[in-house]
PDB file of N, H, CA, C and O in Angstrom:
ATOM      1  N   MET A   1      50.407  28.845 236.509  1.00  0.00           N
ATOM      2  CA  MET A   1      51.304  27.806 236.089  1.00  0.00           C
ATOM      3  C   MET A   1      52.713  28.194 236.493  1.00  0.00           C
ATOM      4  O   MET A   1      53.085  29.367 236.433  1.00  0.00           O
ATOM      5  N   LEU A   2      53.482  27.225 236.896  1.00  0.00           N
ATOM      6  H   LEU A   2      53.180  26.273 236.945  1.00  0.00           H
ATOM      7  CA  LEU A   2      54.872  27.522 237.162  1.00  0.00           C
ATOM      8  C   LEU A   2      55.744  26.438 236.580  1.00  0.00           C
ATOM      9  O   LEU A   2      55.355  25.274 236.481  1.00  0.00           O
ATOM     10  N   VAL A   3      56.934  26.853 236.198  1.00  0.00           N
ATOM     11  H   VAL A   3      57.250  27.798 236.279  1.00  0.00           H
ATOM     12  CA  VAL A   3      57.907  25.962 235.588  1.00  0.00           C
ATOM     13  C   VAL A   3      59.127  25.975 236.493  1.00  0.00           C
ATOM     14  O   VAL A   3      59.556  27.037 236.944  1.00  0.00           O
ATOM     15  N   THR A   4      59.690  24.801 236.761  1.00  0.00           N
ATOM     16  H   THR A   4      59.341  23.938 236.395  1.00  0.00           H
ATOM     17  CA  THR A   4      60.830  24.724 237.652  1.00  0.00           C
ATOM     18  C   THR A   4      61.929  23.853 237.075  1.00  0.00           C
ATOM     19  O   THR A   4      61.672  22.925 236.307  1.00  0.00           O
ATOM     20  N   GLN A   5      63.163  24.169 237.459  1.00  0.00           N
ATOM     21  H   GLN A   5      63.372  24.923 238.083  1.00  0.00           H
ATOM     22  CA  GLN A   5      64.282  23.320 237.099  1.00  0.00           C
ATOM     23  C   GLN A   5      64.368  22.213 238.142  1.00  0.00           C
ATOM     24  O   GLN A   5      63.932  21.097 237.861  1.00  0.00           O
ATOM     25  N   GLN A   6      64.898  22.462 239.308  1.00  0.00           N
ATOM     26  H   GLN A   6      65.253  23.369 239.536  1.00  0.00           H
ATOM     27  CA  GLN A   6      64.996  21.448 240.360  1.00  0.00           C
ATOM     28  C   GLN A   6      64.543  22.058 241.673  1.00  0.00           C
ATOM     29  O   GLN A   6      65.367  22.412 242.516  1.00  0.00           O
ATOM     30  N   PHE A   7      63.256  22.182 241.844  1.00  0.00           N
ATOM     31  H   PHE A   7      62.587  21.895 241.158  1.00  0.00           H
ATOM     32  CA  PHE A   7      62.678  22.767 243.045  1.00  0.00           C
ATOM     33  C   PHE A   7      63.182  22.027 244.262  1.00  0.00           C
ATOM     34  O   PHE A   7      63.292  20.803 244.188  1.00  0.00           O
ATOM     35  N   PRO A   8      63.496  22.661 245.374  1.00  0.00           N
ATOM     36  CA  PRO A   8      63.392  24.093 245.604  1.00  0.00           C
ATOM     37  C   PRO A   8      64.704  24.837 245.452  1.00  0.00           C
ATOM     38  O   PRO A   8      64.789  26.008 245.822  1.00  0.00           O
ATOM     39  N   THR A   9      65.729  24.188 244.916  1.00  0.00           N
ATOM     40  H   THR A   9      65.660  23.237 244.616  1.00  0.00           H
ATOM     41  CA  THR A   9      67.038  24.823 244.868  1.00  0.00           C
ATOM     42  C   THR A   9      67.268  25.633 243.605  1.00  0.00           C
ATOM     43  O   THR A   9      68.287  26.315 243.496  1.00  0.00           O
ATOM     44  N   GLU A  10      66.372  25.578 242.671  1.00  0.00           N
ATOM     45  H   GLU A  10      65.545  25.024 242.760  1.00  0.00           H
ATOM     46  CA  GLU A  10      66.528  26.308 241.416  1.00  0.00           C
ATOM     47  C   GLU A  10      65.414  27.327 241.248  1.00  0.00           C
ATOM     48  O   GLU A  10      64.515  27.430 242.083  1.00  0.00           O
ATOM     49  N   ASP A  11      65.487  28.064 240.176  1.00  0.00           N
ATOM     50  H   ASP A  11      66.218  27.980 239.499  1.00  0.00           H
ATOM     51  CA  ASP A  11      64.532  29.127 239.901  1.00  0.00           C
ATOM     52  C   ASP A  11      63.160  28.593 239.512  1.00  0.00           C
ATOM     53  O   ASP A  11      63.019  27.478 239.009  1.00  0.00           O
ATOM     54  N   LEU A  12      62.164  29.420 239.761  1.00  0.00           N
ATOM     55  H   LEU A  12      62.279  30.325 240.170  1.00  0.00           H
ATOM     56  CA  LEU A  12      60.813  29.171 239.284  1.00  0.00           C
ATOM     57  C   LEU A  12      60.477  30.222 238.248  1.00  0.00           C
ATOM     58  O   LEU A  12      60.888  31.376 238.373  1.00  0.00           O
ATOM     59  N   TYR A  13      59.749  29.841 237.246  1.00  0.00           N
ATOM     60  H   TYR A  13      59.416  28.904 237.144  1.00  0.00           H
ATOM     61  CA  TYR A  13      59.236  30.782 236.257  1.00  0.00           C
ATOM     62  C   TYR A  13      57.721  30.670 236.319  1.00  0.00           C
ATOM     63  O   TYR A  13      57.169  29.594 236.090  1.00  0.00           O
ATOM     64  N   ILE A  14      57.045  31.769 236.626  1.00  0.00           N
ATOM     65  H   ILE A  14      57.494  32.643 236.813  1.00  0.00           H
ATOM     66  CA  ILE A  14      55.602  31.738 236.841  1.00  0.00           C
ATOM     67  C   ILE A  14      54.889  32.410 235.685  1.00  0.00           C
ATOM     68  O   ILE A  14      55.148  33.570 235.364  1.00  0.00           O
ATOM     69  N   TYR A  15      53.991  31.670 235.068  1.00  0.00           N
ATOM     70  H   TYR A  15      53.780  30.728 235.329  1.00  0.00           H
ATOM     71  CA  TYR A  15      53.104  32.222 234.050  1.00  0.00           C
ATOM     72  C   TYR A  15      51.832  32.691 234.747  1.00  0.00           C
ATOM     73  O   TYR A  15      51.110  31.881 235.329  1.00  0.00           O
ATOM     74  N   GLU A  16      51.556  33.979 234.694  1.00  0.00           N
ATOM     75  H   GLU A  16      52.143  34.637 234.222  1.00  0.00           H
ATOM     76  CA  GLU A  16      50.349  34.508 235.314  1.00  0.00           C
ATOM     77  C   GLU A  16      49.161  34.497 234.356  1.00  0.00           C
ATOM     78  O   GLU A  16      48.012  34.597 234.788  1.00  0.00           O
ATOM     79  N   GLU A  17      49.426  34.379 233.096  1.00  0.00           N
ATOM     80  H   GLU A  17      50.359  34.297 232.745  1.00  0.00           H
ATOM     81  CA  GLU A  17      48.378  34.299 232.075  1.00  0.00           C
ATOM     82  C   GLU A  17      48.706  33.136 231.159  1.00  0.00           C
ATOM     83  O   GLU A  17      49.881  32.937 230.851  1.00  0.00           O
ATOM     84  N   PRO A  18      47.769  32.384 230.723  1.00  0.00           N
ATOM     85  CA  PRO A  18      46.339  32.520 230.982  1.00  0.00           C
ATOM     86  C   PRO A  18      45.965  31.981 232.361  1.00  0.00           C
ATOM     87  O   PRO A  18      46.766  31.318 233.020  1.00  0.00           O
ATOM     88  N   THR A  19      44.749  32.272 232.782  1.00  0.00           N
ATOM     89  H   THR A  19      44.098  32.810 232.246  1.00  0.00           H
ATOM     90  CA  THR A  19      44.212  31.710 234.016  1.00  0.00           C
ATOM     91  C   THR A  19      43.157  30.670 233.642  1.00  0.00           C
ATOM     92  O   THR A  19      42.645  30.664 232.523  1.00  0.00           O
ATOM     93  N   PHE A  20      42.845  29.801 234.584  1.00  0.00           N
ATOM     94  H   PHE A  20      43.261  29.806 235.494  1.00  0.00           H
ATOM     95  CA  PHE A  20      41.940  28.694 234.302  1.00  0.00           C
ATOM     96  C   PHE A  20      40.897  28.562 235.397  1.00  0.00           C
ATOM     97  O   PHE A  20      41.126  28.947 236.544  1.00  0.00           O
ATOM     98  N   SER A  21      39.756  28.014 235.029  1.00  0.00           N
ATOM     99  H   SER A  21      39.570  27.701 234.097  1.00  0.00           H
ATOM    100  CA  SER A  21      38.673  27.831 235.995  1.00  0.00           C
ATOM    101  C   SER A  21      38.787  26.501 236.738  1.00  0.00           C
ATOM    102  O   SER A  21      38.079  26.268 237.717  1.00  0.00           O
ATOM    103  N   SER A  22      39.681  25.631 236.267  1.00  0.00           N
ATOM    104  H   SER A  22      40.256  25.820 235.471  1.00  0.00           H
ATOM    105  CA  SER A  22      39.850  24.339 236.936  1.00  0.00           C
ATOM    106  C   SER A  22      41.254  23.814 236.675  1.00  0.00           C
ATOM    107  O   SER A  22      41.936  24.232 235.739  1.00  0.00           O
ATOM    108  N   ALA A  23      41.666  22.881 237.534  1.00  0.00           N
ATOM    109  H   ALA A  23      41.113  22.541 238.294  1.00  0.00           H
ATOM    110  CA  ALA A  23      42.966  22.239 237.343  1.00  0.00           C
ATOM    111  C   ALA A  23      42.972  21.449 236.039  1.00  0.00           C
ATOM    112  O   ALA A  23      43.981  21.422 235.333  1.00  0.00           O
ATOM    113  N   LYS A  24      41.862  20.813 235.722  1.00  0.00           N
ATOM    114  H   LYS A  24      41.043  20.835 236.295  1.00  0.00           H
ATOM    115  CA  LYS A  24      41.772  20.030 234.496  1.00  0.00           C
ATOM    116  C   LYS A  24      42.010  20.905 233.266  1.00  0.00           C
ATOM    117  O   LYS A  24      42.693  20.490 232.330  1.00  0.00           O
ATOM    118  N   ALA A  25      41.450  22.110 233.266  1.00  0.00           N
ATOM    119  H   ALA A  25      40.894  22.447 234.026  1.00  0.00           H
ATOM    120  CA  ALA A  25      41.645  23.025 232.134  1.00  0.00           C
ATOM    121  C   ALA A  25      43.112  23.425 232.017  1.00  0.00           C
ATOM    122  O   ALA A  25      43.645  23.519 230.911  1.00  0.00           O
ATOM    123  N   CYS A  26      43.757  23.658 233.140  1.00  0.00           N
ATOM    124  H   CYS A  26      43.323  23.581 234.038  1.00  0.00           H
ATOM    125  CA  CYS A  26      45.179  24.013 233.128  1.00  0.00           C
ATOM    126  C   CYS A  26      46.011  22.858 232.588  1.00  0.00           C
ATOM    127  O   CYS A  26      46.882  23.060 231.742  1.00  0.00           O
ATOM    128  N   ILE A  27      45.748  21.656 233.072  1.00  0.00           N
ATOM    129  H   ILE A  27      45.040  21.492 233.760  1.00  0.00           H
ATOM    130  CA  ILE A  27      46.506  20.487 232.635  1.00  0.00           C
ATOM    131  C   ILE A  27      46.328  20.254 231.142  1.00  0.00           C
ATOM    132  O   ILE A  27      47.293  19.943 230.443  1.00  0.00           O
ATOM    133  N   THR A  28      45.111  20.401 230.653  1.00  0.00           N
ATOM    134  H   THR A  28      44.328  20.654 231.221  1.00  0.00           H
ATOM    135  CA  THR A  28      44.850  20.242 229.221  1.00  0.00           C
ATOM    136  C   THR A  28      45.657  21.257 228.417  1.00  0.00           C
ATOM    137  O   THR A  28      46.237  20.916 227.386  1.00  0.00           O
ATOM    138  N   PHE A  29      45.696  22.499 228.886  1.00  0.00           N
ATOM    139  H   PHE A  29      45.225  22.776 229.723  1.00  0.00           H
ATOM    140  CA  PHE A  29      46.463  23.547 228.220  1.00  0.00           C
ATOM    141  C   PHE A  29      47.955  23.205 228.222  1.00  0.00           C
ATOM    142  O   PHE A  29      48.624  23.316 227.194  1.00  0.00           O
ATOM    143  N   VAL A  30      48.468  22.791 229.374  1.00  0.00           N
ATOM    144  H   VAL A  30      47.925  22.700 230.208  1.00  0.00           H
ATOM    145  CA  VAL A  30      49.890  22.465 229.483  1.00  0.00           C
ATOM    146  C   VAL A  30      50.248  21.308 228.550  1.00  0.00           C
ATOM    147  O   VAL A  30      51.292  21.338 227.899  1.00  0.00           O
ATOM    148  N   GLN A  31      49.397  20.299 228.484  1.00  0.00           N
ATOM    149  H   GLN A  31      48.548  20.274 229.013  1.00  0.00           H
ATOM    150  CA  GLN A  31      49.668  19.169 227.604  1.00  0.00           C
ATOM    151  C   GLN A  31      49.734  19.611 226.142  1.00  0.00           C
ATOM    152  O   GLN A  31      50.557  19.116 225.372  1.00  0.00           O
ATOM    153  N   ALA A  32      48.868  20.538 225.774  1.00  0.00           N
ATOM    154  H   ALA A  32      48.199  20.940 226.399  1.00  0.00           H
ATOM    155  CA  ALA A  32      48.831  21.003 224.381  1.00  0.00           C
ATOM    156  C   ALA A  32      49.948  21.993 224.069  1.00  0.00           C
ATOM    157  O   ALA A  32      50.408  22.068 222.930  1.00  0.00           O
ATOM    158  N   GLU A  33      50.382  22.744 225.060  1.00  0.00           N
ATOM    159  H   GLU A  33      50.009  22.684 225.985  1.00  0.00           H
ATOM    160  CA  GLU A  33      51.332  23.840 224.832  1.00  0.00           C
ATOM    161  C   GLU A  33      52.671  23.662 225.534  1.00  0.00           C
ATOM    162  O   GLU A  33      53.412  24.631 225.694  1.00  0.00           O
ATOM    163  N   ALA A  34      52.992  22.447 225.953  1.00  0.00           N
ATOM    164  H   ALA A  34      52.389  21.660 225.823  1.00  0.00           H
ATOM    165  CA  ALA A  34      54.202  22.210 226.752  1.00  0.00           C
ATOM    166  C   ALA A  34      55.465  22.736 226.070  1.00  0.00           C
ATOM    167  O   ALA A  34      56.308  23.353 226.720  1.00  0.00           O
ATOM    168  N   HIS A  35      55.597  22.496 224.779  1.00  0.00           N
ATOM    169  H   HIS A  35      54.912  21.995 224.251  1.00  0.00           H
ATOM    170  CA  HIS A  35      56.814  22.922 224.083  1.00  0.00           C
ATOM    171  C   HIS A  35      56.998  24.443 224.181  1.00  0.00           C
ATOM    172  O   HIS A  35      58.090  24.914 224.498  1.00  0.00           O
ATOM    173  N   GLY A  36      55.954  25.197 223.916  1.00  0.00           N
ATOM    174  H   GLY A  36      55.067  24.815 223.658  1.00  0.00           H
ATOM    175  CA  GLY A  36      56.043  26.652 223.982  1.00  0.00           C
ATOM    176  C   GLY A  36      56.277  27.167 225.390  1.00  0.00           C
ATOM    177  O   GLY A  36      57.005  28.141 225.579  1.00  0.00           O
ATOM    178  N   LEU A  37      55.667  26.524 226.385  1.00  0.00           N
ATOM    179  H   LEU A  37      55.075  25.732 226.231  1.00  0.00           H
ATOM    180  CA  LEU A  37      55.870  26.930 227.776  1.00  0.00           C
ATOM    181  C   LEU A  37      57.310  26.701 228.204  1.00  0.00           C
ATOM    182  O   LEU A  37      57.917  27.556 228.849  1.00  0.00           O
ATOM    183  N   VAL A  38      57.852  25.548 227.844  1.00  0.00           N
ATOM    184  H   VAL A  38      57.359  24.854 227.320  1.00  0.00           H
ATOM    185  CA  VAL A  38      59.247  25.236 228.181  1.00  0.00           C
ATOM    186  C   VAL A  38      60.184  26.189 227.451  1.00  0.00           C
ATOM    187  O   VAL A  38      61.144  26.687 228.040  1.00  0.00           O
ATOM    188  N   LEU A  39      59.918  26.442 226.197  1.00  0.00           N
ATOM    189  H   LEU A  39      59.139  26.038 225.719  1.00  0.00           H
ATOM    190  CA  LEU A  39      60.756  27.356 225.423  1.00  0.00           C
ATOM    191  C   LEU A  39      60.758  28.752 226.035  1.00  0.00           C
ATOM    192  O   LEU A  39      61.815  29.370 226.158  1.00  0.00           O
ATOM    193  N   GLY A  40      59.592  29.253 226.419  1.00  0.00           N
ATOM    194  H   GLY A  40      58.733  28.751 226.319  1.00  0.00           H
ATOM    195  CA  GLY A  40      59.502  30.585 227.024  1.00  0.00           C
ATOM    196  C   GLY A  40      60.283  30.680 228.323  1.00  0.00           C
ATOM    197  O   GLY A  40      61.006  31.651 228.545  1.00  0.00           O
ATOM    198  N   ALA A  41      60.143  29.676 229.184  1.00  0.00           N
ATOM    199  H   ALA A  41      59.556  28.887 229.004  1.00  0.00           H
ATOM    200  CA  ALA A  41      60.872  29.689 230.452  1.00  0.00           C
ATOM    201  C   ALA A  41      62.367  29.532 230.217  1.00  0.00           C
ATOM    202  O   ALA A  41      63.170  30.197 230.871  1.00  0.00           O
ATOM    203  N   SER A  42      62.742  28.673 229.303  1.00  0.00           N
ATOM    204  H   SER A  42      62.089  28.133 228.771  1.00  0.00           H
ATOM    205  CA  SER A  42      64.149  28.457 228.997  1.00  0.00           C
ATOM    206  C   SER A  42      64.801  29.728 228.454  1.00  0.00           C
ATOM    207  O   SER A  42      65.925  30.061 228.829  1.00  0.00           O
ATOM    208  N   GLU A  43      64.102  30.426 227.582  1.00  0.00           N
ATOM    209  H   GLU A  43      63.189  30.155 227.277  1.00  0.00           H
ATOM    210  CA  GLU A  43      64.630  31.685 227.047  1.00  0.00           C
ATOM    211  C   GLU A  43      64.776  32.730 228.148  1.00  0.00           C
ATOM    212  O   GLU A  43      65.750  33.483 228.161  1.00  0.00           O
ATOM    213  N   ALA A  44      63.819  32.782 229.072  1.00  0.00           N
ATOM    214  H   ALA A  44      63.028  32.170 229.061  1.00  0.00           H
ATOM    215  CA  ALA A  44      63.886  33.750 230.170  1.00  0.00           C
ATOM    216  C   ALA A  44      65.093  33.488 231.066  1.00  0.00           C
ATOM    217  O   ALA A  44      65.626  34.412 231.681  1.00  0.00           O
ATOM    218  N   TYR A  45      65.521  32.233 231.138  1.00  0.00           N
ATOM    219  H   TYR A  45      65.089  31.483 230.638  1.00  0.00           H
ATOM    220  CA  TYR A  45      66.660  31.868 231.974  1.00  0.00           C
ATOM    221  C   TYR A  45      67.873  31.475 231.151  1.00  0.00           C
ATOM    222  O   TYR A  45      68.602  30.552 231.515  1.00  0.00           O
ATOM    223  N   GLN A  46      68.090  32.169 230.048  1.00  0.00           N
ATOM    224  H   GLN A  46      67.497  32.918 229.753  1.00  0.00           H
ATOM    225  CA  GLN A  46      69.279  32.035 229.210  1.00  0.00           C
ATOM    226  C   GLN A  46      69.579  30.595 228.816  1.00  0.00           C
ATOM    227  O   GLN A  46      70.730  30.161 228.859  1.00  0.00           O
ATOM    228  N   GLY A  47      68.547  29.860 228.434  1.00  0.00           N
ATOM    229  H   GLY A  47      67.612  30.213 228.399  1.00  0.00           H
ATOM    230  CA  GLY A  47      68.749  28.540 227.880  1.00  0.00           C
ATOM    231  C   GLY A  47      68.819  27.390 228.859  1.00  0.00           C
ATOM    232  O   GLY A  47      68.985  26.242 228.447  1.00  0.00           O
ATOM    233  N   ARG A  48      68.695  27.669 230.151  1.00  0.00           N
ATOM    234  H   ARG A  48      68.560  28.602 230.486  1.00  0.00           H
ATOM    235  CA  ARG A  48      68.710  26.567 231.117  1.00  0.00           C
ATOM    236  C   ARG A  48      67.510  25.657 230.894  1.00  0.00           C
ATOM    237  O   ARG A  48      66.452  26.107 230.454  1.00  0.00           O
ATOM    238  N   GLY A  49      67.677  24.403 231.192  1.00  0.00           N
ATOM    239  H   GLY A  49      68.537  24.037 231.550  1.00  0.00           H
ATOM    240  CA  GLY A  49      66.624  23.421 230.993  1.00  0.00           C
ATOM    241  C   GLY A  49      65.479  23.561 231.978  1.00  0.00           C
ATOM    242  O   GLY A  49      65.599  24.225 233.007  1.00  0.00           O
ATOM    243  N   VAL A  50      64.377  22.930 231.646  1.00  0.00           N
ATOM    244  H   VAL A  50      64.280  22.390 230.810  1.00  0.00           H
ATOM    245  CA  VAL A  50      63.188  22.926 232.486  1.00  0.00           C
ATOM    246  C   VAL A  50      62.893  21.486 232.873  1.00  0.00           C
ATOM    247  O   VAL A  50      62.850  20.604 232.015  1.00  0.00           O
ATOM    248  N   ASP A  51      62.690  21.247 234.169  1.00  0.00           N
ATOM    249  H   ASP A  51      62.726  21.964 234.866  1.00  0.00           H
ATOM    250  CA  ASP A  51      62.399  19.900 234.642  1.00  0.00           C
ATOM    251  C   ASP A  51      60.911  19.612 234.751  1.00  0.00           C
ATOM    252  O   ASP A  51      60.476  18.500 234.453  1.00  0.00           O
ATOM    253  N   ASN A  52      60.125  20.593 235.174  1.00  0.00           N
ATOM    254  H   ASN A  52      60.479  21.496 235.416  1.00  0.00           H
ATOM    255  CA  ASN A  52      58.722  20.333 235.456  1.00  0.00           C
ATOM    256  C   ASN A  52      57.855  21.548 235.164  1.00  0.00           C
ATOM    257  O   ASN A  52      58.315  22.689 235.193  1.00  0.00           O
ATOM    258  N   ILE A  53      56.585  21.268 234.882  1.00  0.00           N
ATOM    259  H   ILE A  53      56.211  20.341 234.858  1.00  0.00           H
ATOM    260  CA  ILE A  53      55.559  22.303 234.763  1.00  0.00           C
ATOM    261  C   ILE A  53      54.440  21.910 235.714  1.00  0.00           C
ATOM    262  O   ILE A  53      53.974  20.771 235.692  1.00  0.00           O
ATOM    263  N   TYR A  54      54.010  22.843 236.544  1.00  0.00           N
ATOM    264  H   TYR A  54      54.388  23.768 236.561  1.00  0.00           H
ATOM    265  CA  TYR A  54      52.950  22.589 237.508  1.00  0.00           C
ATOM    266  C   TYR A  54      51.804  23.567 237.310  1.00  0.00           C
ATOM    267  O   TYR A  54      52.019  24.738 236.998  1.00  0.00           O
ATOM    268  N   CYS A  55      50.608  23.084 237.492  1.00  0.00           N
ATOM    269  H   CYS A  55      50.434  22.133 237.745  1.00  0.00           H
ATOM    270  CA  CYS A  55      49.435  23.942 237.594  1.00  0.00           C
ATOM    271  C   CYS A  55      49.178  24.132 239.083  1.00  0.00           C
ATOM    272  O   CYS A  55      49.126  23.155 239.830  1.00  0.00           O
ATOM    273  N   ALA A  56      49.019  25.368 239.520  1.00  0.00           N
ATOM    274  H   ALA A  56      49.061  26.161 238.913  1.00  0.00           H
ATOM    275  CA  ALA A  56      48.835  25.634 240.946  1.00  0.00           C
ATOM    276  C   ALA A  56      47.772  26.701 241.152  1.00  0.00           C
ATOM    277  O   ALA A  56      47.668  27.653 240.378  1.00  0.00           O
ATOM    278  N   GLU A  57      46.985  26.526 242.208  1.00  0.00           N
ATOM    279  H   GLU A  57      47.070  25.753 242.837  1.00  0.00           H
ATOM    280  CA  GLU A  57      46.024  27.553 242.582  1.00  0.00           C
ATOM    281  C   GLU A  57      46.783  28.755 243.122  1.00  0.00           C
ATOM    282  O   GLU A  57      47.848  28.610 243.723  1.00  0.00           O
ATOM    283  N   GLU A  58      46.239  29.921 242.908  1.00  0.00           N
ATOM    284  H   GLU A  58      45.374  30.039 242.419  1.00  0.00           H
ATOM    285  CA  GLU A  58      46.901  31.157 243.306  1.00  0.00           C
ATOM    286  C   GLU A  58      47.258  31.176 244.787  1.00  0.00           C
ATOM    287  O   GLU A  58      48.370  31.564 245.147  1.00  0.00           O
ATOM    288  N   LYS A  59      46.335  30.764 245.648  1.00  0.00           N
ATOM    289  H   LYS A  59      45.432  30.449 245.356  1.00  0.00           H
ATOM    290  CA  LYS A  59      46.606  30.775 247.091  1.00  0.00           C
ATOM    291  C   LYS A  59      47.747  29.828 247.442  1.00  0.00           C
ATOM    292  O   LYS A  59      48.611  30.167 248.251  1.00  0.00           O
ATOM    293  N   ALA A  60      47.754  28.648 246.841  1.00  0.00           N
ATOM    294  H   ALA A  60      47.052  28.373 246.184  1.00  0.00           H
ATOM    295  CA  ALA A  60      48.819  27.681 247.113  1.00  0.00           C
ATOM    296  C   ALA A  60      50.164  28.210 246.623  1.00  0.00           C
ATOM    297  O   ALA A  60      51.186  28.018 247.282  1.00  0.00           O
ATOM    298  N   LEU A  61      50.165  28.871 245.479  1.00  0.00           N
ATOM    299  H   LEU A  61      49.335  29.027 244.944  1.00  0.00           H
ATOM    300  CA  LEU A  61      51.400  29.437 244.944  1.00  0.00           C
ATOM    301  C   LEU A  61      51.932  30.539 245.856  1.00  0.00           C
ATOM    302  O   LEU A  61      53.136  30.616 246.101  1.00  0.00           O
ATOM    303  N   LYS A  62      51.047  31.382 246.354  1.00  0.00           N
ATOM    304  H   LYS A  62      50.069  31.318 246.155  1.00  0.00           H
ATOM    305  CA  LYS A  62      51.481  32.437 247.277  1.00  0.00           C
ATOM    306  C   LYS A  62      52.091  31.843 248.542  1.00  0.00           C
ATOM    307  O   LYS A  62      53.094  32.351 249.043  1.00  0.00           O
ATOM    308  N   ARG A  63      51.490  30.762 249.066  1.00  0.00           N
ATOM    309  H   ARG A  63      50.675  30.349 248.659  1.00  0.00           H
ATOM    310  CA  ARG A  63      52.055  30.092 250.251  1.00  0.00           C
ATOM    311  C   ARG A  63      53.428  29.513 249.931  1.00  0.00           C
ATOM    312  O   ARG A  63      54.356  29.643 250.729  1.00  0.00           O
ATOM    313  N   LEU A  64      53.562  28.882 248.782  1.00  0.00           N
ATOM    314  H   LEU A  64      52.808  28.776 248.134  1.00  0.00           H
ATOM    315  CA  LEU A  64      54.839  28.305 248.374  1.00  0.00           C
ATOM    316  C   LEU A  64      55.919  29.377 248.294  1.00  0.00           C
ATOM    317  O   LEU A  64      57.023  29.193 248.806  1.00  0.00           O
ATOM    318  N   LEU A  65      55.601  30.489 247.654  1.00  0.00           N
ATOM    319  H   LEU A  65      54.704  30.638 247.238  1.00  0.00           H
ATOM    320  CA  LEU A  65      56.580  31.565 247.520  1.00  0.00           C
ATOM    321  C   LEU A  65      56.964  32.133 248.878  1.00  0.00           C
ATOM    322  O   LEU A  65      58.127  32.465 249.111  1.00  0.00           O
ATOM    323  N   GLU A  66      55.995  32.246 249.767  1.00  0.00           N
ATOM    324  H   GLU A  66      55.051  31.977 249.578  1.00  0.00           H
ATOM    325  CA  GLU A  66      56.282  32.741 251.113  1.00  0.00           C
ATOM    326  C   GLU A  66      57.196  31.762 251.858  1.00  0.00           C
ATOM    327  O   GLU A  66      58.146  32.180 252.521  1.00  0.00           O
ATOM    328  N   GLU A  67      56.910  30.470 251.751  1.00  0.00           N
ATOM    329  H   GLU A  67      56.138  30.131 251.213  1.00  0.00           H
ATOM    330  CA  GLU A  67      57.753  29.467 252.401  1.00  0.00           C
ATOM    331  C   GLU A  67      59.164  29.477 251.828  1.00  0.00           C
ATOM    332  O   GLU A  67      60.136  29.348 252.572  1.00  0.00           O
ATOM    333  N   MET A  68      59.281  29.628 250.523  1.00  0.00           N
ATOM    334  H   MET A  68      58.491  29.733 249.919  1.00  0.00           H
ATOM    335  CA  MET A  68      60.604  29.689 249.907  1.00  0.00           C
ATOM    336  C   MET A  68      61.364  30.916 250.381  1.00  0.00           C
ATOM    337  O   MET A  68      62.561  30.846 250.659  1.00  0.00           O
ATOM    338  N   HIS A  69      60.666  32.034 250.472  1.00  0.00           N
ATOM    339  H   HIS A  69      59.693  32.090 250.246  1.00  0.00           H
ATOM    340  CA  HIS A  69      61.303  33.265 250.943  1.00  0.00           C
ATOM    341  C   HIS A  69      61.780  33.094 252.381  1.00  0.00           C
ATOM    342  O   HIS A  69      62.898  33.486 252.718  1.00  0.00           O
ATOM    343  N   ASN A  70      60.946  32.515 253.220  1.00  0.00           N
ATOM    344  H   ASN A  70      60.039  32.196 252.946  1.00  0.00           H
ATOM    345  CA  ASN A  70      61.330  32.299 254.623  1.00  0.00           C
ATOM    346  C   ASN A  70      62.510  31.347 254.740  1.00  0.00           C
ATOM    347  O   ASN A  70      63.352  31.511 255.623  1.00  0.00           O
ATOM    348  N   ALA A  71      62.580  30.361 253.868  1.00  0.00           N
ATOM    349  H   ALA A  71      61.896  30.227 253.151  1.00  0.00           H
ATOM    350  CA  ALA A  71      63.668  29.380 253.924  1.00  0.00           C
ATOM    351  C   ALA A  71      64.994  29.946 253.435  1.00  0.00           C
ATOM    352  O   ALA A  71      66.059  29.470 253.827  1.00  0.00           O
ATOM    353  N   THR A  72      64.929  30.959 252.579  1.00  0.00           N
ATOM    354  H   THR A  72      64.063  31.345 252.260  1.00  0.00           H
ATOM    355  CA  THR A  72      66.158  31.506 252.000  1.00  0.00           C
ATOM    356  C   THR A  72      66.540  32.855 252.588  1.00  0.00           C
ATOM    357  O   THR A  72      67.510  33.468 252.141  1.00  0.00           O
ATOM    358  N   GLY A  73      65.806  33.324 253.570  1.00  0.00           N
ATOM    359  H   GLY A  73      65.018  32.826 253.933  1.00  0.00           H
ATOM    360  CA  GLY A  73      66.093  34.636 254.132  1.00  0.00           C
ATOM    361  C   GLY A  73      65.629  35.725 253.181  1.00  0.00           C
ATOM    362  O   GLY A  73      64.510  35.676 252.671  1.00  0.00           O
ATOM    363  N   ASN A  74      66.466  36.680 252.948  1.00  0.00           N
ATOM    364  H   ASN A  74      67.376  36.719 253.362  1.00  0.00           H
ATOM    365  CA  ASN A  74      66.097  37.807 252.095  1.00  0.00           C
ATOM    366  C   ASN A  74      66.601  37.653 250.663  1.00  0.00           C
ATOM    367  O   ASN A  74      66.706  38.639 249.934  1.00  0.00           O
ATOM    368  N   VAL A  75      66.910  36.440 250.263  1.00  0.00           N
ATOM    369  H   VAL A  75      66.825  35.639 250.855  1.00  0.00           H
ATOM    370  CA  VAL A  75      67.359  36.182 248.907  1.00  0.00           C
ATOM    371  C   VAL A  75      66.173  36.362 247.972  1.00  0.00           C
ATOM    372  O   VAL A  75      65.090  35.838 248.233  1.00  0.00           O
ATOM    373  N   ALA A  76      66.368  37.090 246.895  1.00  0.00           N
ATOM    374  H   ALA A  76      67.248  37.516 246.683  1.00  0.00           H
ATOM    375  CA  ALA A  76      65.289  37.300 245.922  1.00  0.00           C
ATOM    376  C   ALA A  76      64.879  35.979 245.302  1.00  0.00           C
ATOM    377  O   ALA A  76      65.712  35.134 244.973  1.00  0.00           O
ATOM    378  N   ILE A  77      63.573  35.823 245.151  1.00  0.00           N
ATOM    379  H   ILE A  77      62.896  36.509 245.417  1.00  0.00           H
ATOM    380  CA  ILE A  77      63.075  34.627 244.480  1.00  0.00           C
ATOM    381  C   ILE A  77      62.187  35.035 243.341  1.00  0.00           C
ATOM    382  O   ILE A  77      61.656  34.178 242.635  1.00  0.00           O
TER     383      ILE A  77
END
């Protein structure tokens, strides 16, 4: 799961746990726990707001992070 402010120009907050066996299971979890997920990401980023929560497969997330890294040079992401 990842939480974003205004992708791709803002930070991403990635939840590595829990993991899910399907996208449907992830979406169900996010719907039930959205408040806590947003609160956790917001606290990690000193109170900044959260625009979106996405469920993503690990391979797709790795590709996204690689593309973001390539687009920003050596800027930490």
